[in-house]
C-alpha positions as CSV (number, residue, x, y, z in Angstrom):
1,X,54.7,55.2,129.8
2,X,57.3,57.2,127.8
3,X,56.7,60.9,128.4
4,X,59.7,62.1,126.6
5,X,57.6,63.8,123.9
6,X,56.0,66.2,126.4
7,X,56.8,69.8,126.6
8,X,55.0,71.4,123.7
9,X,53.0,74.7,123.9
10,X,49.8,74.5,121.8
11,X,47.4,77.3,121.1
12,X,43.8,77.3,119.8
13,X,42.5,80.7,118.9
14,X,40.3,82.5,116.5
15,X,36.7,83.7,115.9
16,X,35.2,80.2,115.3
17,X,33.5,77.7,117.6
18,X,35.8,75.0,119.0
19,X,38.8,76.5,120.7
20,X,38.1,75.0,124.1
21,X,36.5,71.9,122.5
22,X,39.8,71.2,120.7
23,X,41.7,71.4,124.0
24,X,39.1,69.1,125.6
25,X,39.5,66.6,122.7
26,X,43.2,66.6,123.4
27,X,42.5,66.0,127.1
28,X,40.2,63.2,126.4
29,X,42.7,61.4,124.2
30,X,45.5,62.1,126.7
31,X,43.4,60.8,129.7
32,X,42.5,57.7,127.7
33,X,46.2,57.0,127.2
34,X,47.1,57.5,130.9
35,X,48.4,61.1,131.0
36,X,47.6,63.2,133.9
37,X,45.6,66.3,132.7
38,X,44.6,69.4,134.6
39,X,42.3,72.1,133.4
40,X,42.5,75.7,134.6
41,X,39.5,77.7,133.4
42,X,39.8,81.5,133.3
43,X,36.6,83.5,133.4
44,X,34.4,80.4,133.5
45,X,32.8,80.3,136.9
46,X,29.2,80.5,135.7
47,X,27.2,83.6,134.7
48,X,25.1,85.8,136.8
49,X,24.3,85.1,140.4
50,X,23.1,81.5,139.9
51,X,25.1,78.4,140.5
52,X,25.7,76.7,137.1
53,X,26.2,73.1,136.6
54,X,29.5,72.0,135.1
55,X,29.5,71.8,131.3
56,X,29.1,68.4,129.7
57,X,32.8,68.2,128.6
58,X,33.9,68.5,132.3
59,X,31.3,66.0,133.4
60,X,32.6,63.5,130.8
61,X,36.3,64.1,131.6
62,X,36.0,64.0,135.3
63,X,35.1,60.4,135.0
64,X,38.8,59.8,134.4
65,X,40.8,59.5,137.6
66,X,43.7,61.2,135.9
67,X,41.7,64.4,135.0
68,X,41.2,67.3,137.4
69,X,40.1,70.9,137.0
70,X,39.6,74.3,138.7
71,X,37.4,77.1,137.5
72,X,37.9,80.8,138.2
73,X,35.7,83.8,137.5
74,X,33.4,86.3,139.0
75,X,30.1,84.9,137.7
76,X,29.6,87.8,135.4
77,X,30.8,88.7,131.9
78,X,33.4,91.4,131.2
79,X,31.6,94.1,129.4
80,X,33.5,97.3,128.7
81,X,36.2,98.2,131.1
82,X,37.1,95.3,133.4
83,X,36.2,95.6,137.0
84,X,38.7,95.1,139.8
85,X,36.9,92.0,140.7
86,X,37.4,90.5,137.2
87,X,41.1,91.5,137.2
88,X,41.5,89.9,140.7
89,X,39.9,86.6,139.5
90,X,42.2,86.4,136.5
91,X,45.2,87.1,138.8
92,X,44.1,84.3,141.1
93,X,43.7,81.9,138.1
94,X,47.1,82.9,136.7
95,X,48.9,82.4,140.1
96,X,47.2,79.1,140.4
97,X,48.3,78.2,136.8
98,X,51.9,78.9,137.8
99,X,51.5,76.6,140.9
100,X,50.2,73.9,138.6
101,X,53.5,73.8,136.7
102,X,55.1,72.6,139.9
103,X,52.6,69.7,140.3
104,X,52.8,66.2,138.7
105,X,50.6,67.0,135.7
106,X,51.6,65.9,132.2
107,X,49.3,68.3,130.4
108,X,47.8,71.6,131.6
109,X,45.1,73.5,129.8
110,X,44.8,77.2,130.4
111,X,41.3,77.7,129.0
112,X,40.5,81.3,127.9
113,X,43.8,82.7,129.0
114,X,44.2,84.4,125.7
115,X,40.8,86.1,126.2
116,X,42.0,87.4,129.5
117,X,44.8,89.1,127.7
118,X,42.5,90.4,124.9
119,X,40.1,91.9,127.6
120,X,43.1,93.5,129.4
121,X,42.6,91.5,132.5
122,X,46.3,90.5,132.4
123,X,49.3,91.9,130.6
124,X,50.6,90.0,127.6
125,X,54.2,90.5,128.8
126,X,53.4,88.7,132.1
127,X,52.1,85.7,130.2
128,X,55.2,85.8,127.9
129,X,57.5,85.7,130.9
130,X,55.6,82.8,132.3
131,X,55.7,80.9,129.0
132,X,59.5,81.4,128.7
133,X,60.2,80.1,132.2
134,X,57.6,77.3,132.3
135,X,58.5,73.7,132.9
136,X,59.3,72.3,129.4
137,X,58.6,68.7,130.5
138,X,54.8,69.4,130.5
139,X,52.5,70.1,127.6
140,X,50.6,73.4,128.0
141,X,47.6,74.3,126.0
142,X,46.2,77.9,125.7
143,X,42.8,78.7,124.3
144,X,40.7,81.8,123.6
145,X,40.9,85.2,121.8
146,X,39.6,86.4,118.6
147,X,42.7,88.4,118.0
148,X,46.2,87.1,117.3
149,X,49.1,87.4,119.7
150,X,52.2,87.0,117.4
151,X,54.7,87.3,120.3
152,X,53.0,84.5,122.1
153,X,52.5,82.4,118.9
154,X,56.2,82.7,118.3
155,X,56.9,80.7,121.5
156,X,54.4,77.9,120.6
157,X,55.0,74.6,118.9
158,X,51.4,74.4,117.5
159,X,49.1,77.3,116.7
160,X,45.7,76.5,115.3
161,X,43.3,79.3,114.2
162,X,39.7,78.2,114.5
163,X,38.0,80.3,111.8
164,X,34.3,80.9,111.5
165,X,32.8,80.6,108.1
166,X,29.2,80.4,109.1
167,X,27.5,80.1,112.5
168,X,23.9,79.5,113.5
169,X,24.1,82.4,116.0
170,X,24.4,84.8,113.1
171,X,20.8,83.9,112.0
172,X,19.4,84.0,115.6
173,X,19.9,80.5,116.8
174,X,21.1,80.5,120.4
175,X,23.6,78.0,121.9
176,X,22.1,74.6,122.7
177,X,22.6,73.0,126.1
178,X,24.5,69.8,125.7
179,X,25.8,70.7,122.3
180,X,27.5,74.1,122.5
181,X,27.7,74.4,126.3
């Protein structure tokens, strides 16, 4: 397989539904074509103190032998000032992401990394340094954040804003298992 086209940095951000879903769509297409894809999920290790089953998109993708993933988080949402536990979980995920760049993956997805910056769990400059020094032979996809990061966007090959026009949640409809999560 010719992998000479790899090396792009793609970003899916915005206030609309579908940032992670866009990355997972890319993963699905890539896995179906033989690329080795690894997903690193920031702040997505369940909610509360209960063990949560993996979301449907991971269940579907893990059927591919060339897909793998690792989830990080505390099991609780960041509300207000981040706790030391939240910051430590993001640091662990970020250190792991850097290690992944040394592995034999073709595409790495850093899901919700931009939210980690927005929530002040990691410094934007630290992420920029990583992006500038990353292996340019692998595709890297970043997701998350409702706010733009122009300095990061400048480094990207593809930046897609997912913009909400209308959402069922605004009229009181909660997320539906199997469809939104």
